[in-house]
C-alpha positions as MATLAB code, in Angstrom:
seq = 'MKRVLRSDLAFIADWIKPGSSVLDLGCGDGSLLAYLQEEKECRCYGVELDDRNVLASIANGVEVIQQNLEEGLAMFADRSFDCVLQLESLQMLRHTEGILREIGRVGRESIVTFPNFAFWTHRVAIARGRMPVTRALPYQWYDTPNVRFSTFTDFAALAQKSGFEIMACMALHEGRRITWLPNLRGSLAVFRFRKSPSS';
ca = [
     125.675  -19.399   82.555;
     129.570  -18.398   81.353;
     130.815  -15.288   81.963;
     132.196  -12.969   78.856;
     135.024  -11.105   79.202;
     136.114   -8.181   77.143;
     138.719   -9.082   74.933;
     141.511   -6.589   76.264;
     140.577   -8.492   80.486;
     140.573  -11.924   78.417;
     144.157  -11.500   77.406;
     144.953  -10.549   81.008;
     142.762  -13.624   82.753;
     144.794  -15.959   80.097;
     148.012  -15.153   81.765;
     146.519  -15.602   85.572;
     146.983  -19.292   86.319;
     144.166  -21.789   87.865;
     144.014  -21.457   91.445;
     146.198  -17.935   91.993;
     145.499  -15.433   94.463;
     144.688  -12.582   92.631;
     144.432   -8.617   94.291;
     143.180   -6.251   91.945;
     143.874   -2.393   92.664;
     141.116   -0.106   91.137;
     138.860   -3.668   90.376;
     135.823   -1.340   89.208;
     132.432   -3.356   89.207;
     134.787   -7.065   89.844;
     133.555   -8.343   86.674;
     137.081   -9.838   85.705;
     137.617  -11.058   89.609;
     134.620  -12.838   88.964;
     135.295  -14.809   86.564;
     138.600  -15.571   87.720;
     136.640  -17.061   90.519;
     134.315  -18.900   88.899;
     136.350  -19.965   85.493;
     139.948  -20.211   87.348;
     139.037  -21.223   90.867;
     140.960  -18.225   91.814;
     141.200  -16.423   95.529;
     140.402  -12.963   94.492;
     139.997   -9.630   96.161;
     139.750   -6.132   95.024;
     140.678   -2.462   96.343;
     138.141   -0.051   94.885;
     137.030    3.546   95.861;
     133.779    4.645   94.221;
     130.710    3.510   96.060;
     128.899    2.176   92.928;
     131.741   -0.203   91.635;
     132.269   -1.523   95.350;
     128.364   -2.473   95.175;
     128.771   -3.692   91.721;
     131.828   -5.786   93.081;
     129.858   -7.521   96.220;
     126.788   -7.805   93.534;
     129.524  -10.085   91.602;
     130.492  -12.005   94.466;
     133.610  -10.397   95.244;
     135.789   -9.597   98.183;
     136.087   -6.051   98.112;
     137.979   -2.999  100.578;
     136.768    0.343   99.894;
     140.221    2.375   99.933;
     142.099    4.951   98.242;
     145.139    3.792   96.853;
     147.222    6.991   97.123;
     147.052    5.778  100.802;
     148.779    2.827  100.043;
     148.847   -1.108  100.926;
     150.475   -1.226  104.089;
     146.884   -3.663  105.386;
     148.897   -6.202  103.070;
     151.818   -8.605  103.809;
     155.018   -8.550  101.649;
     154.160  -11.399   98.452;
     150.886  -12.158   99.447;
     149.047  -12.834   96.490;
     150.413  -14.242   93.329;
     149.291  -11.774   91.290;
     148.559   -8.068   91.491;
     146.558   -6.459   88.895;
     146.251   -2.742   88.387;
     144.130   -1.962   85.120;
     143.656    1.517   83.699;
     144.064    2.933   87.350;
     147.914    3.622   87.815;
     147.694    6.919   85.599;
     145.122    8.368   87.627;
     147.631    7.945   91.135;
     149.818   10.888   91.944;
     152.641    8.678   93.468;
     153.077    6.589   90.533;
     156.462    4.894   91.396;
     155.480    4.705   95.004;
     152.556    2.075   94.925;
     154.432    0.482   91.558;
     156.433   -0.317   93.965;
     154.088   -1.422   96.630;
     152.619   -3.409   94.072;
     156.026   -5.404   93.570;
     155.757   -5.793   97.278;
     152.455   -7.427   97.916;
     152.640   -9.310   94.798;
     154.653  -12.250   93.688;
     153.845  -11.066   89.437;
     151.921   -7.856   88.494;
     150.413   -6.769   85.604;
     149.696   -2.865   84.806;
     147.293   -1.159   81.926;
     147.655    1.889   80.939;
     146.353    4.441   78.052;
     149.754    4.551   75.756;
     149.882    8.724   75.534;
     152.199    7.735   72.329;
     149.278    6.540   70.344;
     149.124    7.802   66.585;
     146.058    9.636   67.411;
     147.210   11.539   70.708;
     150.805   12.172   68.316;
     148.064   13.674   65.721;
     146.175   15.644   68.129;
     149.773   17.014   69.943;
     151.126   17.785   67.078;
     147.825   19.864   65.894;
     148.171   21.965   69.143;
     145.104   20.133   70.757;
     145.563   17.712   74.253;
     144.000   14.184   72.709;
     140.202   13.333   73.095;
     140.156    9.817   71.862;
     138.285    6.271   73.193;
     141.688    5.493   74.948;
     141.864    8.824   76.586;
     138.019   10.345   76.416;
     138.027   13.330   78.115;
     138.853   17.433   78.510;
     142.126   18.058   79.258;
     140.161   19.978   82.081;
     138.003   16.999   83.359;
     140.656   14.679   82.961;
     140.848   11.768   86.140;
     144.220   11.059   84.770;
     147.388   12.883   86.498;
     149.932   11.104   84.489;
     150.835    9.681   80.840;
     153.028    7.125   79.730;
     154.291    5.455   76.743;
     156.035    1.735   76.505;
     159.249    3.467   76.597;
     158.799    5.559   79.874;
     156.760    2.890   81.490;
     159.537   -0.133   81.114;
     162.530    2.545   81.854;
     160.536    3.069   85.316;
     159.562   -0.298   86.083;
     163.667   -1.178   85.315;
     164.495    2.123   87.941;
     162.090    0.303   90.484;
     163.617   -2.850   90.724;
     161.585   -5.126   88.034;
     162.104   -7.562   85.313;
     159.439   -7.359   82.108;
     158.045  -10.419   81.767;
     156.022   -9.810   78.964;
     154.101   -6.530   77.268;
     151.992   -6.127   74.661;
     149.857   -3.660   73.044;
     146.155   -3.620   72.437;
     143.989   -1.526   70.328;
     139.888   -1.981   70.429;
     140.483   -5.375   71.882;
     143.183   -6.631   69.231;
     146.518   -7.341   69.633;
     148.776   -5.195   67.938;
     152.320   -6.478   67.002;
     154.160   -4.176   64.395;
     154.914   -0.656   65.523;
     152.925   -1.254   68.984;
     154.250    2.245   70.755;
     152.837    4.428   68.178;
     149.573    1.908   66.611;
     148.262    0.332   70.398;
     146.431    2.537   72.539;
     146.692    0.316   75.525;
     149.540   -0.561   76.926;
     149.950   -4.127   79.160;
     152.935   -4.773   81.163;
     153.839   -8.196   83.248;
     156.491   -8.226   85.680;
     157.977   -9.296   88.918;
     160.508   -8.098   90.837;
     164.246   -8.753   89.799;
     166.668  -11.606   91.227;
     169.031   -8.966   91.848;
     167.435   -6.357   93.231;
];
């Protein structure tokens, strides 16, 4: 039976070429990697910390390494993957710039997603004096796993500072692509990038 992906993951899967080698950092239950293995014949590996997600990834037929991403990616050689994914987990890391540089080192290109803090409902919550609690950011301020909050503009600036060329970016909201006022109306930011030839 053919696997069905969440719509946001389907957008990402479309960017990955058949037969690619893919590393997913914070791979969750491995459903995207399992899809890429079956539908696009990709060679996939995941890195995940949570015990239940590691077991779910293995059950999905994905090779997974259990490790905290804060420890870096020293076990992987330079440019050892065609594509490195970090989907909705970058904002949970303390050493954001360091892991971003590591992603660029081990992958020929990378795709990162994160909740867009500039989404309009987040702005309204802050204007009312409260931290936002939405589908994109479903935690209270005191129990959130997120330690970094970013917007499209902030991430683009960090990518440029870190020597990356942005190949594409898009905003999604509830699985739909947002093209008009994306930084205001998109709850999820999606960036595809690679090392700049000049860096």
